[in-house]
C-alpha positions in Angstrom: 23.0 44.1 -93.8 21.2 45.1 -90.6 20.6 48.7 -89.5 23.0 48.0 -86.6 25.9 47.4 -88.9 27.7 49.5 -91.4 30.9 49.6 -93.3 33.5 52.3 -94.1 36.6 51.3 -96.1 38.3 48.5 -94.1 36.5 49.2 -90.9 33.5 47.3 -89.9 31.1 48.4 -87.2 28.4 46.3 -85.5 26.2 46.5 -82.5 25.8 42.8 -82.3 27.9 41.5 -79.3 27.8 37.9 -80.5 28.9 38.8 -84.0 31.6 41.1 -82.6 32.9 38.1 -80.6 33.0 36.1 -83.9 35.1 38.9 -85.6 37.4 38.9 -82.6 37.7 35.1 -82.8 38.4 35.1 -86.5 40.7 38.1 -86.9 42.2 38.3 -83.4 41.8 40.6 -80.4 43.8 43.3 -82.1 41.2 43.7 -84.8 38.8 45.3 -82.3 39.9 48.9 -82.3 37.1 50.8 -80.6 33.9 50.4 -78.6 31.4 53.3 -78.3 28.2 53.7 -76.5 25.2 55.6 -77.9 22.8 57.7 -75.8 20.9 54.5 -74.9 24.1 52.8 -73.8 24.1 50.4 -76.7 27.6 49.4 -77.6 29.1 49.7 -81.1 32.1 47.6 -81.9 34.6 48.9 -84.5 36.9 46.4 -86.1 39.7 46.9 -88.5 39.0 43.9 -90.8 38.3 43.4 -94.5 34.8 44.9 -94.7 33.5 42.8 -97.7 34.5 39.6 -95.9 32.8 40.8 -92.7 29.6 41.5 -94.7 29.7 38.0 -96.0 30.2 36.6 -92.5 27.3 38.7 -91.2 25.0 37.2 -93.9 26.1 33.7 -92.8 25.5 34.7 -89.2 22.0 35.9 -89.8 21.3 32.8 -92.0 22.5 30.5 -89.2 25.2 29.0 -91.4 28.3 30.6 -89.8 30.8 27.8 -89.1 32.9 28.0 -86.0 35.8 25.6 -85.7 36.8 26.3 -82.1 33.6 26.9 -80.0 35.6 27.2 -76.8 37.8 30.0 -78.1 34.8 31.7 -79.7 32.8 31.6 -76.5 35.8 32.9 -74.5 36.1 35.9 -76.8 32.4 36.6 -76.3 32.7 36.4 -72.6 35.7 38.8 -72.7 33.8 41.3 -74.8 30.8 41.1 -72.5 32.9 41.8 -69.5 34.6 44.7 -71.2 31.2 46.2 -72.0 29.8 45.5 -68.5 32.9 47.2 -67.0 32.5 50.2 -69.3 28.8 50.5 -68.2 29.7 50.3 -64.5 32.3 53.0 -64.8 30.1 55.2 -67.1 32.8 55.0 -69.7 31.5 55.8 -73.2 34.5 55.0 -75.4 37.2 52.4 -75.4 40.0 52.5 -78.0 42.9 50.2 -78.5 46.0 52.2 -77.5 48.1 51.3 -80.5 45.3 52.1 -82.9 46.2 55.4 -84.7 44.4 56.7 -87.7 46.5 57.7 -90.6 44.2 60.1 -92.6 40.8 58.8 -93.4 42.1 55.5 -94.6 42.5 54.2 -91.1 45.4 52.3 -89.6 47.7 50.4 -91.9 48.1 46.6 -91.6 51.0 44.6 -93.0 50.3 42.8 -96.2 50.8 39.5 -94.4 47.7 40.3 -92.4 45.6 40.8 -95.5 47.0 37.7 -97.2 46.1 35.6 -94.1 42.6 37.2 -94.1 42.1 36.5 -97.8 43.3 32.9 -97.4 40.9 32.4 -94.5 38.0 33.7 -96.5 38.8 31.6 -99.5 39.0 28.5 -97.3 35.8 29.3 -95.5 34.0 29.8 -98.8 35.3 26.4 -100.1 34.1 24.7 -96.9 30.7 26.4 -97.2 30.4 25.4 -100.8 31.4 21.8 -100.0 28.9 21.7 -97.1 26.1 23.0 -99.4 26.9 20.5 -102.1 26.8 17.7 -99.6 23.4 18.9 -98.2 22.1 19.2 -101.8 23.3 15.6 -102.6 21.7 14.3 -99.4 18.4 16.0 -100.2 18.5 14.6 -103.7 19.1 11.1 -102.5 16.3 11.4 -99.9 13.9 12.5 -102.6 14.9 9.6 -104.9 14.5 7.2 -102.0 11.1 8.5 -101.2 10.0 8.1 -104.8 10.8 4.4 -104.7 
């Protein structure tokens, strides 16, 4: 995990705009609950998402293996976030917070169980797809090596 990213319970914070766009793409716009600027005007994006899953996606992102099914939707969310950050900079706004986001004690906002079930299903599916992709790559590499030997 990079120094620009940290986890607290089911909240995930990152300073990486592109990865923030991915989380918004995967978990929906409502998962972005807050944007803060530090003293150097670098944005921090706070998401209410399963933190362990977000950590795994971040590892895939840094490894260059993060699979995106709908590039157009993903890119649109990045553009949307970029515009929001730009508008905040222009107006000297330092914090943006989703209006319906309210914190219930230190546990954060509650999400319906269906949200978490959908998130778990998506993670399981992505892991299966990644494992299948890695197995295919391994088999192709093995076949290439056998071909080169003969």
